LUMKE-278671 format. One record per residue: x, y, z of N, C-alpha, C, O, CB in turn; residue in one letter. Coordinates in pm, whole numbers, plus 32768, in hexadecimal, padded with zeros to 4 digits. Glycine has a CB too. Example, Ala and Ser with C-alpha at 12.3 -4.5 7.8 and 13.67 -1.06 7.14 Angstrom:
<recs>
+------+------+------+------+------+------+------+------+------+------+------+------+------+------+------+------+
!  n_X !  n_Y !  n_Z ! ca_X ! ca_Y ! ca_Z !  c_X !  c_Y !  c_Z !  o_X !  o_Y !  o_Z ! cb_X ! cb_Y ! cb_Z ! type !
+------+------+------+------+------+------+------+------+------+------+------+------+------+------+------+------+
! 8527 ! 7DC7 ! 830C ! 84CE ! 7E3E ! 830C ! 8528 ! 7EB6 ! 830C ! 8590 ! 7EB4 ! 834E ! 846B ! 7E41 ! 8389 !    a !
! 8505 ! 7F1F ! 82C4 ! 8557 ! 7F96 ! 82CA ! 850A ! 8003 ! 8313 ! 853D ! 8072 ! 8324 ! 8580 ! 7FC4 ! 823C !    s !
+------+------+------+------+------+------+------+------+------+------+------+------+------+------+------+------+
</recs>
This chain:
<recs>
+------+------+------+------+------+------+------+------+------+------+------+------+------+------+------+------+
!  n_X !  n_Y !  n_Z ! ca_X ! ca_Y ! ca_Z !  c_X !  c_Y !  c_Z !  o_X !  o_Y !  o_Z ! cb_X ! cb_Y ! cb_Z ! type !
+------+------+------+------+------+------+------+------+------+------+------+------+------+------+------+------+
! F124 ! 9F4F ! 1B44 ! F0F9 ! 9ED8 ! 1AC5 ! F19D ! 9E97 ! 1AD2 ! F201 ! 9EDA ! 1AEC ! F0C1 ! 9F2C ! 19F3 !    m !
! F195 ! 9E08 ! 1AB9 ! F206 ! 9D9E ! 1A84 ! F21E ! 9D99 ! 1A20 ! F1DA ! 9DCC ! 19C7 ! F1FC ! 9D2A ! 1A90 !    s !
! F29B ! 9D50 ! 1A0D ! F2D5 ! 9D3A ! 1979 ! F28E ! 9CF3 ! 1949 ! F290 ! 9D08 ! 18CF ! F355 ! 9D07 ! 1960 !    k !
! F232 ! 9C85 ! 196C ! F1C6 ! 9C43 ! 1919 ! F14F ! 9CA4 ! 18F4 ! F10E ! 9CAC ! 188C ! F18C ! 9BC6 ! 1967 !    s !
! F149 ! 9CDA ! 194D ! F0C3 ! 9D24 ! 1911 ! F0E9 ! 9DA2 ! 189F ! F099 ! 9DD4 ! 1850 ! F068 ! 9D70 ! 199E !    e !
! F176 ! 9DC3 ! 18B0 ! F193 ! 9E1F ! 183D ! F1BD ! 9DEE ! 17AB ! F1BC ! 9E30 ! 1743 ! F1FB ! 9E71 ! 1869 !    i !
! F1E9 ! 9D54 ! 17C2 ! F1F0 ! 9CE5 ! 175C ! F14E ! 9D03 ! 170B ! F12F ! 9D3B ! 16A3 ! F207 ! 9C32 ! 17B5 !    r !
! F107 ! 9CC3 ! 176F ! F076 ! 9C98 ! 1738 ! F041 ! 9D29 ! 16EF ! F004 ! 9D22 ! 1685 ! F001 ! 9C5F ! 17C9 !    r !
! F05C ! 9DAB ! 172F ! F012 ! 9E0C ! 16F1 ! F050 ! 9E23 ! 1656 ! F009 ! 9E40 ! 15F5 ! F015 ! 9E90 ! 174E !    l !
! F0F6 ! 9E0E ! 164F ! F12C ! 9E22 ! 15D8 ! F10A ! 9DC1 ! 1572 ! F0FD ! 9DE0 ! 14FC ! F1AC ! 9E29 ! 15E5 !    l !
! F0FA ! 9D4B ! 15A1 ! F0C6 ! 9CE3 ! 1533 ! F011 ! 9CEF ! 1509 ! EFE2 ! 9CD0 ! 149B ! F0EA ! 9C3B ! 157D !    a !
! EFCE ! 9D19 ! 156C ! EF40 ! 9D20 ! 1552 ! EF13 ! 9D93 ! 14FA ! EEB5 ! 9D89 ! 14AB ! EEFA ! 9D28 ! 15D1 !    d !
! EF5F ! 9E05 ! 150C ! EF34 ! 9E7B ! 14BC ! EF78 ! 9E9D ! 1443 ! EFE1 ! 9E69 ! 141E ! EF3B ! 9EEA ! 1506 !    n !
! EF42 ! 9EEB ! 140E ! EF74 ! 9F04 ! 1378 ! F008 ! 9F48 ! 1380 ! F02F ! 9F86 ! 13E3 ! EF05 ! 9F71 ! 1320 !    s !
! F053 ! 9F34 ! 130B ! F0D1 ! 9F5A ! 12E8 ! F0F2 ! 9FDD ! 1308 ! F168 ! A000 ! 130A ! F0E6 ! 9F47 ! 126B !    p !
! F088 ! A036 ! 1324 ! F09B ! A0CA ! 1341 ! F091 ! A0F1 ! 13C0 ! F0AD ! A164 ! 13E1 ! F043 ! A118 ! 1300 !    t !
! F05C ! A077 ! 142E ! F068 ! A0AD ! 14AB ! F0DC ! A0A6 ! 14DB ! F133 ! A063 ! 14A4 ! F01C ! A07E ! 14FE !    s !
! F0F0 ! A0E7 ! 1540 ! F16D ! A10B ! 158E ! F157 ! A10B ! 1648 ! F109 ! A149 ! 1691 ! F199 ! A1B3 ! 1552 !    m !
! F1B5 ! A0B2 ! 1661 ! F1B9 ! A0A3 ! 1713 ! F20F ! A0ED ! 1745 ! F281 ! A0E9 ! 1718 ! F1DE ! A01B ! 1753 !    v !
! F1F1 ! A138 ! 17A1 ! F25C ! A191 ! 17EB ! F25C ! A17A ! 1863 ! F1EE ! A162 ! 1895 ! F250 ! A21C ! 17E2 !    v !
! F2D0 ! A178 ! 18B7 ! F2E1 ! A14E ! 1944 ! F2FE ! A1D2 ! 1969 ! F34E ! A215 ! 1928 ! F350 ! A0D9 ! 196A !    v !
! F2B4 ! A20A ! 19EB ! F2E2 ! A268 ! 1A2B ! F321 ! A239 ! 1AA6 ! F2F5 ! A1FD ! 1B08 ! F286 ! A2C1 ! 1A3D !    v !
! F3A7 ! A26B ! 1A81 ! F40D ! A21D ! 1B04 ! F405 ! A245 ! 1B77 ! F419 ! A1F1 ! 1BCF ! F49D ! A224 ! 1AFC !    k !
! F3E9 ! A2CA ! 1B9C ! F3D3 ! A30E ! 1C1E ! F33B ! A2EB ! 1C66 ! F309 ! A31C ! 1CCB ! F3E1 ! A3B1 ! 1C00 !    d !
! F30D ! A28C ! 1C12 ! F27F ! A276 ! 1C4F ! F270 ! A1CD ! 1C66 ! F203 ! A194 ! 1C74 ! F1FF ! A2B7 ! 1BDB !    a !
! F300 ! A185 ! 1C69 ! F300 ! A10C ! 1C79 ! F338 ! A0EA ! 1D0D ! F36D ! A13E ! 1D55 ! F346 ! A0D4 ! 1C0C !    r !
! F325 ! A066 ! 1D2E ! F363 ! A04A ! 1DB0 ! F389 ! 9FCB ! 1D83 ! F34E ! 9F81 ! 1D34 ! F30A ! A051 ! 1E3A !    v !
! F416 ! 9FB2 ! 1DD3 ! F468 ! 9F1D ! 1DED ! F4A3 ! 9F0E ! 1E54 ! F4B7 ! 9F6F ! 1E9D ! F4CE ! 9EF7 ! 1D99 !    a !
! F4D0 ! 9E8A ! 1E74 ! F50E ! 9E6B ! 1EF8 ! F5A4 ! 9EA6 ! 1EDF ! F5DE ! 9EA7 ! 1E73 ! F508 ! 9DBD ! 1F20 !    p !
! F5D9 ! 9ED9 ! 1F61 ! F665 ! 9EFC ! 1F48 ! F696 ! 9EB0 ! 1FDF ! F65B ! 9EB7 ! 204B ! F686 ! 9FBA ! 1F2F !    r !
! F713 ! 9E69 ! 1FBE ! F753 ! 9E37 ! 2033 ! F7E1 ! 9E7C ! 2023 ! F815 ! 9E9A ! 1FB7 ! F755 ! 9D8F ! 203C !    h !
! F816 ! 9E90 ! 20A0 ! F899 ! 9ECC ! 20A1 ! F90F ! 9E68 ! 208E ! F980 ! 9E96 ! 2079 ! F8AB ! 9F14 ! 2122 !    p !
! F8F8 ! 9DD5 ! 2093 ! F96B ! 9D8C ! 2074 ! F94D ! 9D33 ! 2008 ! F9AD ! 9CFA ! 1FD5 ! F9A0 ! 9D45 ! 20E5 !    e !
! F8C3 ! 9D17 ! 1FD2 ! F89D ! 9CB5 ! 1F74 ! F89E ! 9CF9 ! 1EF1 ! F8EA ! 9CD9 ! 1E95 ! F817 ! 9C76 ! 1F95 !    l !
! F835 ! 9D6C ! 1EE8 ! F83E ! 9DA7 ! 1E5E ! F7E6 ! 9E2E ! 1E52 ! F7AD ! 9E59 ! 1EB6 ! F80B ! 9D38 ! 1DF1 !    s !
! F7E0 ! 9E56 ! 1E07 ! F783 ! 9EEB ! 1DF6 ! F708 ! 9EA9 ! 1D96 ! F733 ! 9E96 ! 1D24 ! F7EB ! 9F8B ! 1D91 !    d !
! F683 ! 9E83 ! 1DA5 ! F632 ! 9E41 ! 1D5B ! F5F3 ! 9EBB ! 1D11 ! F5A9 ! 9EA1 ! 1CB2 ! F5D4 ! 9DE1 ! 1DAA !    g !
! F607 ! 9F35 ! 1D31 ! F5CF ! 9FA5 ! 1CF6 ! F619 ! 9FBB ! 1C6C ! F5DC ! 9FC3 ! 1C01 ! F5DB ! A01F ! 1D57 !    y !
! F69F ! 9FC5 ! 1C79 ! F6FD ! 9FC8 ! 1C1A ! F6F2 ! 9F6A ! 1BA2 ! F6F2 ! 9F89 ! 1B2A ! F76F ! 9FB4 ! 1C59 !    k !
! F6E8 ! 9EF5 ! 1BD8 ! F6D2 ! 9E7B ! 1B97 ! F64C ! 9E80 ! 1B4B ! F650 ! 9E4F ! 1ADA ! F6D7 ! 9E0A ! 1BFA !    a !
! F5D7 ! 9EB2 ! 1B73 ! F571 ! 9EB1 ! 1B26 ! F575 ! 9F18 ! 1AD1 ! F538 ! 9F02 ! 1A69 ! F506 ! 9EAD ! 1B64 !    a !
! F5AA ! 9F86 ! 1ADA ! F5AC ! 9FEC ! 1A73 ! F611 ! 9FBB ! 1A0D ! F5EF ! 9FDD ! 199C ! F5D0 ! A07B ! 1AAC !    l !
! F67B ! 9F7A ! 1A13 ! F6C8 ! 9F39 ! 19A2 ! F662 ! 9ED0 ! 194B ! F656 ! 9ED2 ! 18D0 ! F74F ! 9EE2 ! 19E7 !    i !
! F627 ! 9E84 ! 199B ! F5CE ! 9E38 ! 194F ! F562 ! 9E83 ! 1909 ! F558 ! 9E67 ! 1892 ! F596 ! 9DD8 ! 199F !    n !
! F514 ! 9ED8 ! 1936 ! F4B9 ! 9F2F ! 1901 ! F4ED ! 9F71 ! 186D ! F4AF ! 9F71 ! 1803 ! F49F ! 9F9B ! 1971 !    f !
! F582 ! 9FAE ! 188B ! F5C0 ! 9FD3 ! 180B ! F5B3 ! 9F8D ! 178E ! F5A1 ! 9FBB ! 171D ! F639 ! 9FD6 ! 181C !    e !
! F5C1 ! 9F05 ! 17BC ! F5B8 ! 9EA0 ! 173D ! F53B ! 9E7E ! 1710 ! F538 ! 9E52 ! 169D ! F5F6 ! 9E1E ! 1755 !    y !
! F4C9 ! 9E86 ! 174F ! F443 ! 9E70 ! 1728 ! F3EB ! 9EE0 ! 1718 ! F38E ! 9EDC ! 16C8 ! F40A ! 9E20 ! 177E !    i !
! F402 ! 9F42 ! 175E ! F37C ! 9FAD ! 173E ! F3DE ! A00C ! 16C5 ! F456 ! A00D ! 16AD ! F336 ! A028 ! 17F4 !    a !
! F374 ! A052 ! 1690 ! F3A3 ! A0C7 ! 162E ! F3DA ! A122 ! 165B ! F421 ! A15C ! 1609 ! F34D ! A103 ! 15EA !    n !
! F3DA ! A158 ! 16DD ! F41A ! A1C7 ! 1723 ! F3FE ! A1B9 ! 17AB ! F392 ! A18E ! 17D3 ! F3F0 ! A24C ! 16F4 !    a !
! F468 ! A1E0 ! 1800 ! F47E ! A1EA ! 1893 ! F48E ! A26C ! 18AE ! F4FE ! A29D ! 189D ! F4F0 ! A19F ! 18C8 !    v !
! F419 ! A2C5 ! 18E1 ! F439 ! A359 ! 18EF ! F429 ! A363 ! 198D ! F412 ! A301 ! 19D3 ! F3CC ! A3C6 ! 1893 !    l !
! F439 ! A3EA ! 19BE ! F409 ! A411 ! 1A34 ! F38A ! A465 ! 1A2B ! F364 ! A49B ! 19C3 ! F46D ! A453 ! 1A76 !    s !
! F34F ! A46A ! 1A9D ! F2CF ! A4B0 ! 1A95 ! F2CD ! A52E ! 1A68 ! F265 ! A54D ! 1A2D ! F293 ! A4B5 ! 1B07 !    t !
! F338 ! A598 ! 1A74 ! F34E ! A600 ! 1A29 ! F357 ! A619 ! 19AA ! F330 ! A681 ! 1975 ! F397 ! A623 ! 1A46 !    d !
! F399 ! A5A4 ! 1962 ! F3A7 ! A581 ! 18C7 ! F327 ! A563 ! 189A ! F2FC ! A598 ! 1834 ! F406 ! A505 ! 18A5 !    e !
! F2DB ! A508 ! 18E2 ! F256 ! A4E3 ! 18AC ! F204 ! A551 ! 189D ! F1D1 ! A568 ! 1830 ! F210 ! A484 ! 18FD !    v !
! F1EC ! A5AF ! 191A ! F18A ! A627 ! 1920 ! F1C1 ! A691 ! 18BE ! F173 ! A6E4 ! 188E ! F17C ! A668 ! 19BB !    v !
! F24F ! A693 ! 189C ! F25C ! A70E ! 182F ! F23E ! A6D5 ! 1794 ! F236 ! A722 ! 1734 ! F308 ! A753 ! 1834 !    a !
! F231 ! A64E ! 178A ! F227 ! A61A ! 1714 ! F16A ! A636 ! 1701 ! F133 ! A622 ! 1695 ! F26F ! A56D ! 1715 !    t !
! F12D ! A65B ! 1764 ! F0A5 ! A66C ! 175E ! F081 ! A6EB ! 1739 ! F014 ! A6FD ! 1701 ! F06C ! A64D ! 17D0 !    m !
! F0D4 ! A74F ! 1751 ! F0D5 ! A7D7 ! 1720 ! F06E ! A821 ! 1776 ! F059 ! A898 ! 1763 ! F0B4 ! A7DF ! 1684 !    g !
+------+------+------+------+------+------+------+------+------+------+------+------+------+------+------+------+
</recs>
């Protein structure tokens, strides 16, 4: 899911909707000299999603 898709979900759904990004289910480019795209993506998701959790954290909340 991209940042624009998350923004659309937050805009289109009711105020009680929640968008959670599962951080260890994401991929992003990493380059040894230019940057870490994965780290940059997680920082961006922290700003726009309701939560950024690991798979284990998500499974634990499902009880």
